[in-house]
N, C-alpha and C positions, 0 to 999 in steps of 0.2 A: 523626411524630405524626399520627394520623388524625383527621379532622374528625368531630365528633359534635354532635348537638343540645344546646343549653345546657340543663342541668337546673336552672339558677338564674334563668331568665328566662321570662316568658310565663305564669306560673302565675296562677290566679285570686286575687283579693284586691282591696281597696280601691285606687282610683287617683284621681289628680287631687286635687280639694278634699277628698273623704272621707279619702284617705290622709293628707294633711297635717293634717287635723283630728285623726286618731288620733295622729299624731306630736306635735301640739301638746298633746294630752291627756297623753301620756307625759312631755313636757317640763314641764308644769305640776305633775304628780305628783313629778317629780324635784326641782323647785324647792322644793315644800312639804316634802319629806323633808329636804332639805339646810338648810332654814331652821328646822326644828322645834326650838324651845327654844334656838336659837343666841344670841339677843340676851341671854339671862340666863346663858349658860354661861361659867364662868370661863376666862380665857386660859391656854393652856399656855405653857411656856417659849419654844418656837419662835415663837409669836405675838408675844411681847414683843420677842424679838430681831429679828424682821422689822420691827416698828414702829420700833425704835431705828435699824436699818440704813437704813430708808427716810428717816428724818429726817436722819441724818448724810450720806447721799448727796446729798440735796437741798441741805443747808447747805454742805457742804465739797467735794462731788464725789468723796468716797472712801467706799466701802461697808463700814462697820463697824457692829457687831461680828461679823456672821455671813455666810457664803456669799459672800465677796468674789470667788470664782473663777467665779461664774456671771454671765450678763448681767443688765441692770438694769431691764427693763421693770416688774418687780414693784415696785421701789422707787418709780418714778414714779407708778404707779397707787395704791399704798397711801398714799403721801404726799399725793396729791391728795384721796383720800377721807377721810383723817384730818384734813386741813385743813378740809374741808367739814363733816364730821359728828363730829369728835372721835376719840378713841382707843378707842372701844368695839369690841366683837366684830364688829358688822356693818360698821363702817368698815374694820377691818383684814382681815376675811375675805370681804367682799362680792365682791371680784373672783374669788376662788376659787369662791364659790358660783355666781356668774354663769357662769364658764367651765366649771365642772363640770356645771352644768345644760345649757349649750349643747352639751356633748359628746354628749348624747343625740340631738338632731336631727342632729348632725354624723355620728354613727355610722350613723344611718338613711340619710342622704344619701350616705354613702360606699358603702353597698350599692347604692343606686339608681344612682349615677353609674357604678359598675362594670358595671351591666347586670343586677343582681339583681332579684328580684321583690319586691312590696310586703310579702308575709308575712315574707320574710327580713329586710327593713329594719325592720319593726315588732318582730320578735324580737330583733334586735341592740339596738335602742333600749331595749326592756324590760329586757334583761339588764343593760345599763349603768345604767339608772335605779335599779334596786334592788340594785346591787352595793355591799356594805358597805364594802369597802376604798376604792372610788372615792368613796363618800359621805364617808368619814372624811377623805380629803385635800381634798374639796370644802369642808370645814368648818375647814380650817387656813389660816393666812395664807401658808405657804410655797407656791411656785408650780408644783409638779410637775404639778398637774392642769390648768394652762393648756394644756399640750401635748395633753391628751386632747380638746380642742376644736379647737385651731389646726392640729394635724397632720392629722387626718382631713379637716378642711374644705379644707386646702390640696391634699391628694391628690385629693379629689372635684372640686375646681375644675379641676385639671389634666386629669382624665378628661373633664370636661364640655367643656373647650377642645378636646381631641383629637377628641371625637365631633361637635362642632358647628362647629369652626373659628373660633369667635368670640373676638376678642382680649380682650374684657372678662373672660372666664373666666381667661385667662392672667394678666392683671393682678391679678385677685382672688387667684389662687394665689400670685403673687409677694408681695402685701401680707401675706397670711396666713403665708407662709413667713418674711417679715421679722419679724413679731410673734412667731412661734414661736422663731426664732433669738434674739430679744431676751429670751426667757424662759429657754430652755435650748438648747444646741447640738444636742441629740438630735433636734430637729425636722427636721434636714436629711436624716436617713437614709431614712425612708419617702418623703419628697418626691423624693429623688434616684432612688429606684427607679421612682416614677411618672413622673418626667421623662425617664427613659432612652429610652422609645419615641419621644419627640419627636426625638431625634437620628436615629433610624431614619427617621422621617418626612421630616426635612430632607434626608437622603441619597437616599431612594428615591422620594418622592412629588413629583409635579408639581401645578400648579394651586394656587389659593389665594394667589397672589402669587409673586414670584420667590424663589429660594432665598436670596439675600442679604437680602432684606427680611424673610423669615420668620426667618432666623437673627438678624437685628438685633432683631426683636421679642422673640424668646426670651431673648436676652442682656439686653435692657432689663428684661423682666418678671421673670426668674428670677435675675438677678445684680445688676443696678444698683438695682432697686427694693428688694429685700430688704436690700442693703447700706446704702441710704439710711435705711431704717426702723431698722435696727440702730444705725447711727451716731447717729441722732437721739436714741436712748434714753440716750446718754452726754452729752447736752447739759450737765448739771451739771458734769461733768468739765471740759469746755472753758470754760464760763463762769466757773469758779473758778480758771482759770489753767493748766490742763493743756494741753500741746501735742500735736500729732498724733504726733510721734515717741514721746513718753512713752505715748500711748494705744496705739500699736502694741506697745510693750514690755509694757504692761499685758496686752494680749490674749495675748501669748506666755506671760507668767507665769500667766495664768488657764488657758491650755491645759495648761501643765506641771502645775499643781496639780490640775486636773480629771482628767488622765490618770493621776496617781499617788496620788490622794487615798485615804487609809486611815482617815480619821476625825479627830476632835479629841482632845486630851489627856483621858484618863479616860473617853471615850465611844467608841461605835461599835466596841467590842471583841467578839470572838466570844462569844455568850451574854449580851451586854449587854441589859438590860431593854428589852423592846419591840421588839427587832430580830431580823430574819432576814436572813442574808447569803447572796447567791447568786441570780442571776436564773434559774438552772436549776430552782429550787424552784417557780416561779410556777405552772406548769401540771402539776406532778407531785405536789405535796403541798399541803394547805391553807395558803395564805400569809396571815400575819397581821401586824399592826402595832399595838402598844399604847403608849399615852401616858397621862398623867394631868395633872389640874389640881388646884391647891390651893383648897379651898373655904373662904373666910373664915368664922369662927364666933366665938362668944362664949368658947369654951373656949381654954385655952392650947395645946392640940394641935389643929391645923387638920384638917378633913376632907380626904379624897382622892376625887376624881372620876376613876374609871378609864374610859378610852376605848379600845375595842378594835375595830379594823376587820379583818374577815376576808374575803378574796376568796371569792366564793360557790363553794363546792366543787362544788355540783350543776351549775354551768356550766363553770368553768374547767378542771376535771379532764377534760372532754370535748374540750378543745382539740386534742390530738394526733390522736385519731381523726377529728375534723372536718377538720383540716389534711391528713391522709393522703387523705381522700376528695376534698378540693378539688384536691390535686395530681394525683390520679388522673384527675379530671374534666378538669383542664387538659391533661393528656397526651392525652386523647381529644378535645381541641378545644373545651372549654368555657371561653371567654375570661373571663366574669365570675368564675368560681371561681378561675381562674389569677391574675387581677388582685388579688383580695383576698388570696390566699395569698402572693403576692409582696410586697404592702404589709405584711402581718403580719410576714413574715420580715425585711423591711427595717427595721421598727420594733424587732423583738425581738433579732435576732442581734447587733447591736452591744453590747447589755447582756449577752448570753450569753457572748460571746467576749472581752470586755475583760479584761485581766489586773489587775484591782483589785477590791476589794469593791463589790458593788452591793446596795443595801438596798431594802426593800419600797416606799419612797416613790417609786421610779422606775417601779413597775408600772403606775400609772394612765396613763402615756404609751403603753403597749402595749395596755391593755385594750380600747379601742374597736376596734382592728384584730382582736383576738381575738374580740370579740363579733360582728364582721361575718362572720368565717369560720364561727363556730358558727351564726350566723343562717342563712347559705345552706345549710349542711348540714342544719339543722333543717327548712327549707322543703322540701328535696328528700326527706328522710325522711317528712315529713308527707304527701306525695303518695302514699306507699305504705302507711304505717302511721299513719294520722291520729290514732287514739285514743292510741296509745303516745306519739307525738310531742307531742300536746297535753298529755297527762298529765305528761310530763317538763317541759315549759315551765311548767306550773302549779306543779309541785313546786319548780323552780328559782326561780320568782318568789316563792313563799311562803317558801322557805328564805332567800332574799336579804332579803326584807322583815323577817323575824324578826331577822336578824343586823344589820339597820340600827339596831335599838334600842341595842345596846352601842356601835355605831360613833358614835352621837349622844350617848353618855354617859347613856343611859336604861336602865332595868332592866325586864326582862320575863322571867318564869320560864323558859319554853321556850328563849329565846335564851341565857340564862345557862347552861343545861345544855349547849347546843351549844358555847359558848365554853369551858367547862371541859373538854369532851371534846377540843377541838382544840388549845387553847393550853396549854403545859406550866405547872405551878404557878409556877415561877420567873419566867415571863413576865408574871404578874399581880401581881407584887410591885413597887411603885415603886422606881426605881433608887436614890434617895437612902437607902432603907432597907436596901439590899443592898451598895452599894459602900463600900469603905473611905473614911474621911474625906479622905485625901490625894488620892484620885481625884475625889471629889465636888467638891472645891474648883476643879477645872479645867473644870467643865461650862460 
């Protein structure tokens, strides 16, 4: 591998306070989009199931009726907000809105921590802020979008520790990893990729303390601290009489179910309403997820609010060319491009290679890492073809913003035309109207 100047660092752009001011502006816009009309939007089925599961876990220590095989941070957070503010949409979905919004500065920080330039960081944040699929899951009570903030932030903190040597960044990475693991275990994969160079450092570097002391710090921060955070989220299990041995057996059963999960009776079948199966689709075809809420009314037949989130085709279909460019730059010695490419592959490949169905709700876990790779490729292209690159970013932002309307359950003529062009007609028909009654009873 020959050394080459980094094409992802040192470019002109806002820095310091102006840079973070722009990032704050993007974050505020992302928050506004994710909150738009949410307080009055009817709940979907998953929202109600999350509320019931959170209440049951807090009361009995057992997570029912949904997603028992995943960790329980969501239950603790949703139960706390429901106790404080009732069972309305903001109380149930507020944590998803918060962490979905924070994933925007997390993606920008990821680029900066890798050594990327400000333009790349802002582009990554913008793409995520206006991504309709990400927005859709930021407005649901299920917790897949938690990892969109916690995963990139943990990786960025690890890179900051490696570049500065400061222990507080390692501790921050461990705490964020613990919260990520307590949401979904997939948080471990990109963090493991980012942590691997620390082993190299321990073996080959001197200075900054003795090798045993540095190893002890790494174990404490990246093993013991995350384990403690994860264990703490099962407090209702222990306070309701569950023992440690039973807890270990529960974890094994959770792992078995998660590794073999093919859906619930009557749902998650190929062609099922609102579903696309296969992580291979995410950056090759427009990826969409549809759901609906029942709108109460005075008539005997209730209205249907259709909610359709589509991953922004103008951005995500460019992932593979951007990744190829990043890997080529890494081969030529461009460390920032290599770090971001490795982090993306660490987040994405487990979903791609696993031998069970993967649905679109897992995509937000990977999108910030994809946005970072696309962002650095955009910044490099912009230095040679500024008008073309800026035109593409404007088009991607406009297209994403248009598609945020159906993702929020709102209607806008141009966005509806795009939805109808991408989503097959059967995907826009509520499941209860298409499935046989014997299947519908099992939802």
